C-alpha positions in Angstrom: -51.6 26.5 22.7 -48.9 27.4 25.2 -45.5 28.5 24.3 -43.7 25.2 24.8 -46.2 23.2 22.7 -46.0 25.7 19.9 -42.1 25.3 19.9 -42.5 21.5 19.7 -44.7 21.7 16.7 -42.3 24.0 14.8 -39.4 21.7 15.5 -41.4 18.7 14.1 -42.2 20.6 11.0 -38.6 21.6 10.3 -37.4 18.0 10.9 -39.9 16.7 8.4 -38.8 19.1 5.7 -35.2 18.1 6.2 -36.0 14.4 5.9 -37.9 15.1 2.7 -35.0 17.0 1.2 -32.6 14.1 2.0 -34.9 11.6 0.4 -35.2 13.7 -2.8 -31.4 14.0 -3.0 -30.9 10.2 -2.7 -33.4 9.6 -5.5 -31.6 11.9 -8.0 -29.8 10.0 -10.8 -26.0 9.5 -10.3 -23.6 11.6 -12.4 -22.3 9.7 -15.5 -19.0 7.9 -15.1 -15.9 9.3 -16.8 -15.3 7.9 -20.3 -12.8 5.1 -19.9 -9.4 5.6 -21.6 -7.5 3.0 -23.6 -5.1 0.7 -21.8 -2.1 2.5 -23.3 -3.5 6.0 -22.6 -2.6 7.0 -26.1 -4.7 7.8 -29.2 -1.8 8.5 -31.5 -2.0 6.9 -34.9 -0.2 6.8 -38.2 3.3 5.9 -39.5 6.8 7.1 -38.7 9.8 6.9 -41.1 13.1 7.4 -39.3 16.6 8.0 -40.8 19.3 7.5 -38.2 23.1 7.4 -38.0 24.5 3.8 -38.1 25.8 4.0 -34.6 22.2 4.4 -33.3 21.0 1.1 -34.6 20.7 -0.9 -31.4 19.4 2.1 -29.4 16.8 3.2 -31.9 15.6 -0.4 -32.5 14.9 -0.5 -28.7 13.4 3.0 -28.6 11.1 2.2 -31.6 9.9 -0.9 -29.8 9.2 1.0 -26.6 7.5 3.8 -28.5 5.1 1.5 -30.3 4.4 -0.4 -27.1 3.3 3.0 -25.6 1.5 4.0 -28.8 0.0 0.8 -30.3 -1.8 2.8 -33.0 1.5 3.9 -34.5 3.6 1.9 -37.0 7.4 2.7 -37.1 8.6 1.7 -40.5 11.9 -0.2 -40.8 14.5 2.4 -39.7 17.0 3.5 -42.3 20.5 3.4 -40.8 23.6 4.8 -42.6 26.3 7.4 -42.4 24.9 10.8 -41.4 26.2 12.4 -44.6 24.6 9.7 -46.8 21.3 10.2 -45.0 21.4 13.9 -45.5 22.2 13.6 -49.2 19.3 11.2 -49.6 16.9 13.7 -48.0 18.3 16.5 -50.1 17.6 14.4 -53.2 14.0 13.9 -52.3 13.8 10.8 -50.0 11.0 11.0 -47.5 11.4 10.7 -43.7 9.7 12.1 -40.6 12.7 12.0 -38.3 16.4 12.4 -38.8 19.0 11.7 -36.1 22.7 12.3 -37.0 25.9 11.6 -35.2 27.1 15.2 -35.5 25.9 18.7 -35.8 27.7 19.5 -39.0 25.6 17.2 -41.2 22.4 18.3 -39.5 23.2 21.9 -40.3 23.5 21.0 -44.0 19.9 19.8 -43.8 18.8 23.0 -42.0 20.6 25.1 -44.6 18.6 23.3 -47.3 15.4 24.4 -45.5 14.3 20.8 -44.9 14.2 21.1 -41.1 14.5 23.5 -38.2 15.3 23.5 -34.5 17.0 20.2 -33.9 17.8 19.2 -30.4 20.8 17.4 -28.9 19.8 14.1 -27.3 23.0 12.0 -26.9 26.8 12.1 -27.0 29.5 9.5 -27.9 33.3 9.1 -27.9 35.8 7.0 -29.8 37.6 3.8 -29.0 40.2 1.6 -30.7 38.6 -1.7 -31.8 40.7 -4.7 -32.5 39.9 -8.4 -33.3 39.4 -10.6 -30.3 42.8 -11.7 -29.1 44.5 -8.6 -30.5 47.2 -10.6 -32.3 48.7 -7.4 -33.7 49.3 -6.1 -30.2 47.7 -2.7 -30.6 47.8 -0.8 -27.4 47.9 2.9 -28.4 46.9 5.3 -31.2 50.5 5.4 -32.3 50.3 1.6 -33.1 47.6 2.4 -35.8 50.3 3.8 -38.1 52.0 0.4 -38.2 49.1 -2.1 -38.7 46.2 -2.6 -41.1 43.8 0.1 -39.9 40.3 1.0 -41.2 38.6 4.3 -40.6 35.4 6.0 -41.5 35.6 8.4 -44.5 36.4 12.0 -43.5 32.9 13.3 -44.4 31.2 10.9 -42.0 31.0 11.9 -38.4 33.1 9.0 -37.1 35.7 9.8 -39.8 35.9 13.5 -38.7 36.2 12.4 -35.1 38.9 9.9 -35.9 40.9 12.5 -37.9 40.6 14.9 -35.0 41.7 12.3 -32.5 44.7 11.2 -34.5 45.7 14.8 -35.3 45.6 15.8 -31.7 47.9 12.8 -30.9 50.3 13.7 -33.8 49.7 10.3 -35.4 49.5 9.8 -39.2 47.6 6.8 -40.4 47.2 5.6 -44.0 44.0 3.6 -43.8 43.5 0.4 -45.6 40.0 1.6 -46.4 37.7 4.4 -45.6 34.1 3.3 -44.9 30.9 5.3 -45.2 29.6 4.3 -41.8 31.0 3.1 -38.5 29.2 -0.3 -38.8 31.3 -1.1 -41.8 34.5 -0.3 -39.9 33.5 -2.6 -37.0 32.5 -5.4 -39.4 36.0 -5.4 -41.0 37.7 -5.5 -37.6 35.4 -8.2 -36.3 36.0 -10.3 -39.5 39.8 -10.0 -38.9 40.1 -8.1 -42.2 41.9 -5.3 -40.3 44.1 -5.1 -37.2 42.3 -2.1 -35.8 39.7 0.5 -36.4 38.4 3.7 -34.7 34.7 3.3 -33.8 32.3 4.7 -31.2 32.4 3.4 -27.6 28.8 2.3 -28.0 29.6 0.1 -31.1 31.7 -2.5 -29.2 29.3 -3.1 -26.3 28.3 -6.8 -26.3 30.3 -7.7 -29.4 32.5 -10.7 -28.5 34.3 -10.6 -31.9 36.2 -7.5 -30.9 38.2 -6.0 -28.0 38.6 -2.3 -27.4 40.4 0.3 -25.4 39.9 4.0 -24.8 42.9 5.9 -26.3 44.4 9.0 -24.8 42.6 12.1 -25.8 39.2 10.4 -26.5 37.5 12.5 -23.8 38.4 15.6 -25.8 36.7 14.5 -29.0 33.0 14.2 -28.3 30.3 13.7 -31.0 27.0 15.3 -30.2 23.9 13.8 -31.7 21.0 16.0 -32.8 17.5 14.8 -33.7 14.7 16.7 -35.6 11.3 16.3 -37.0 11.6 17.1 -40.6 9.3 19.6 -42.4 6.0 18.0 -43.0 6.6 15.3 -40.4 3.5 13.3 -39.2 2.2 13.8 -35.6 3.6 10.4 -34.8 7.0 11.6 -36.1 7.0 14.6 -33.8 6.0 12.4 -30.9 8.9 10.0 -31.7 11.4 12.9 -31.4 10.0 13.8 -28.0 10.1 10.2 -26.9 13.8 9.8 -27.8 14.4 12.9 -25.7 12.2 11.8 -22.8 12.9 9.5 -19.8 12.4 6.2 -21.6 14.5 7.1 -24.6 17.3 8.6 -22.5 17.4 5.5 -20.2 17.8 3.2 -23.2 20.6 5.4 -24.7 22.5 5.6 -21.4 22.2 1.8 -20.8 23.8 1.3 -24.2 26.8 3.6 -23.4 25.7 7.0 -24.8 26.4 10.1 -22.8 23.8 12.7 -21.8 23.3 15.5 -24.3 
């Protein structure tokens, strides 16, 4: 066999082996597909009990709805809304909750001092406005006017009451309130029902309420309430996730659309 013929035979043998290898590879079983995930992408389950400042009602109702839509295996129990000091007292007396959000840092600190929580995080801010009944028949246009009309305020131990006191003190205005309420919702309700000529509430409270009018008084920008949130000791995994959700993009978007400031 001459040299050229021998080379041709070797080339044919190599080609045949290559084709055999390709055929064997094509006959091998395919790798198993990745396990499909749920439509929501979440396997979180359980229940969440939330205590939140009254001024967070609209925002937290929306945040809870968005949270459960993303985590369909979780049930958010009806949220307990009240004045921050009232909520903290209830927890100190043994009430159960996974999450607490207050309208100030002072009341949250009381809970931390009682060893019921640790490491809260700020997630929103708010400022005060003067609310008056629609039509403003009393003609209230300034903080000074509150001294001469029927005015309702939050109680001093409540965050909205402390903020109102600071705002009035800074302006040198003395007001004898017709009543002192345990949460900001009660103040707004009295103004909306025309039971008072004016009240100091948060800027977020009056949004979308046609029963009242409002204005930002001088000095309001200097009195800012900072809202902390925390997962309480013994909180469920779902409760911890709720806290993170409120701090995350969706929670922050809801809060800012409702008038809350960034933390």
